[in-house]
C-alpha positions in Angstrom: 0.0 0.0 0.0 1.4 3.4 -0.9 1.6 6.3 1.5 -1.2 8.3 -0.3 -3.6 5.4 0.0 -2.7 4.9 3.6 -3.3 8.6 4.4 -6.6 8.5 2.6 -7.7 5.4 4.6 -6.5 6.9 7.9 -8.5 10.0 7.2 -11.6 8.0 6.4 -11.1 6.0 9.6 -10.6 9.2 11.6 -14.0 10.4 10.4 -15.9 7.3 11.6 -16.8 8.5 15.1 -18.3 11.7 13.7 -20.3 9.7 11.1 -21.7 7.5 13.8 -22.4 10.3 16.2 -24.2 12.3 13.4 -26.3 9.2 12.5 -27.2 8.5 16.1 -28.2 12.1 16.7 -30.7 11.8 13.8 -32.5 8.8 15.3 -35.5 8.7 17.5 -36.1 6.1 20.2 -38.5 4.3 17.8 -35.9 4.5 15.0 -33.4 2.6 17.1 -35.5 -0.5 17.3 -37.0 -0.6 13.8 -35.8 -3.5 11.6 -35.4 -3.4 7.9 -36.4 -7.0 6.9 -34.3 -9.6 8.7 -31.5 -7.3 9.3 -30.3 -5.9 12.6 -32.0 -2.9 14.2 -30.0 0.4 14.4 -29.5 -0.3 18.1 -27.9 -3.7 17.3 -25.7 -2.2 14.6 -24.4 0.4 17.0 -23.4 -2.2 19.5 -21.8 -4.3 16.8 -19.7 -1.3 15.6 -18.4 -0.7 19.1 -17.7 -4.4 19.8 -16.0 -4.8 16.5 -13.8 -1.8 17.2 -12.7 -3.3 20.5 -11.9 -6.7 18.9 -10.0 -5.1 16.0 -8.1 -2.8 18.3 -6.9 -5.8 20.2 -6.0 -7.6 17.0 -4.0 -4.6 15.9 -2.1 -4.5 19.1 -1.4 -8.3 19.0 -0.1 -8.0 15.5 2.2 -5.2 16.4 3.4 -6.7 19.7 3.7 -10.4 18.7 5.2 -12.3 15.8 2.4 -13.8 13.7 -0.2 -14.1 16.4 -3.2 -16.4 15.9 -6.3 -14.3 15.2 -9.6 -16.0 16.2 -12.8 -15.7 14.2 -15.7 -14.1 16.0 -19.4 -15.2 15.6 -21.1 -11.8 15.4 -24.6 -13.2 15.6 -23.8 -15.1 18.8 -22.1 -12.0 20.2 -25.2 -10.0 19.5 -27.3 -12.5 21.5 -24.9 -13.0 24.4 -23.8 -9.4 24.7 -27.4 -8.0 25.0 -27.6 -5.8 22.0 -31.0 -4.6 23.2 -29.3 -2.4 25.9 -28.9 1.4 25.8 -26.4 2.7 23.1 -24.7 5.6 24.8 -21.7 3.6 26.2 -21.2 1.9 22.9 -21.1 5.2 21.0 -18.5 6.5 23.5 -16.4 3.3 23.5 -16.3 3.3 19.7 -15.1 6.9 19.6 -12.5 6.3 22.3 -11.1 3.1 20.7 -10.9 4.7 17.3 -8.9 7.6 18.8 -6.6 5.2 20.6 -6.1 3.1 17.5 -5.3 6.3 15.5 -2.7 7.4 18.1 -1.0 4.1 17.6 -1.4 4.0 13.8 0.0 7.5 13.4 3.3 6.3 14.9 3.8 3.2 12.7 6.8 3.0 10.4 6.8 1.2 7.1 7.8 -2.2 8.6 5.1 -2.0 11.2 2.4 -1.7 8.4 3.7 -5.0 7.0 3.4 -7.0 10.3 0.7 -9.7 10.3 -1.1 -12.4 12.1 -3.0 -15.4 10.9 -6.7 -15.3 11.0 -8.4 -18.7 11.7 -10.6 -18.3 8.6 -9.1 -15.6 6.4 -5.4 -16.5 6.7 -2.8 -13.8 6.6 -4.1 -10.5 8.2 -1.7 -7.6 8.1 -1.8 -4.1 9.7 -2.5 -2.8 6.2 -5.4 -5.3 5.9 -6.6 -4.0 9.3 -6.6 -0.4 8.0 -8.4 -1.3 4.8 -11.1 -3.2 6.7 -11.6 -0.6 9.6 -11.5 2.5 7.4 -14.7 1.2 5.7 -16.3 -0.9 8.5 -18.1 1.8 10.6 -19.1 3.8 7.5 -20.8 0.8 5.9 -22.6 0.0 9.2 -23.7 3.6 9.6 -25.5 3.3 6.2 -27.0 0.0 7.4 -28.3 1.4 10.7 -29.8 4.4 8.8 -31.6 2.0 6.4 -32.8 -0.1 9.4 -34.2 3.1 10.9 -36.1 3.9 7.6 -33.8 6.7 6.5 -32.6 7.3 3.0 -28.9 6.7 2.5 -27.0 8.6 -0.2 
């Protein structure tokens, strides 16, 4: 990955907490629990975004601190059930923002060799720091669009 692409992805990732906060601010209590078909509600998506950020932040740290760590697959549907995704969203919004900022403070210090470090995901195989950035720069933004659709909002 070249430096221009990396900077663009970091900028997109940096914008994710604002995108989530803006979306949440536009939702009513009713919007939070509306479902679009068989998809998750906006509330469930918000918890997923926060939990994914926690998991991926840990993965990033393990990849940087260990040589080729094992990265375990996570069953998101089971997590949603066991982690009570019907609970209030405020703490998940705050956690998401805090973890993104912490991850960025780490990513901003990485040198070119750090970006090449990797672990081995139990299903996807090799998973590098660059792979992490590509995934996480888009992850929350895609789910913000999903939660707005679930709430019955048009998404551009």
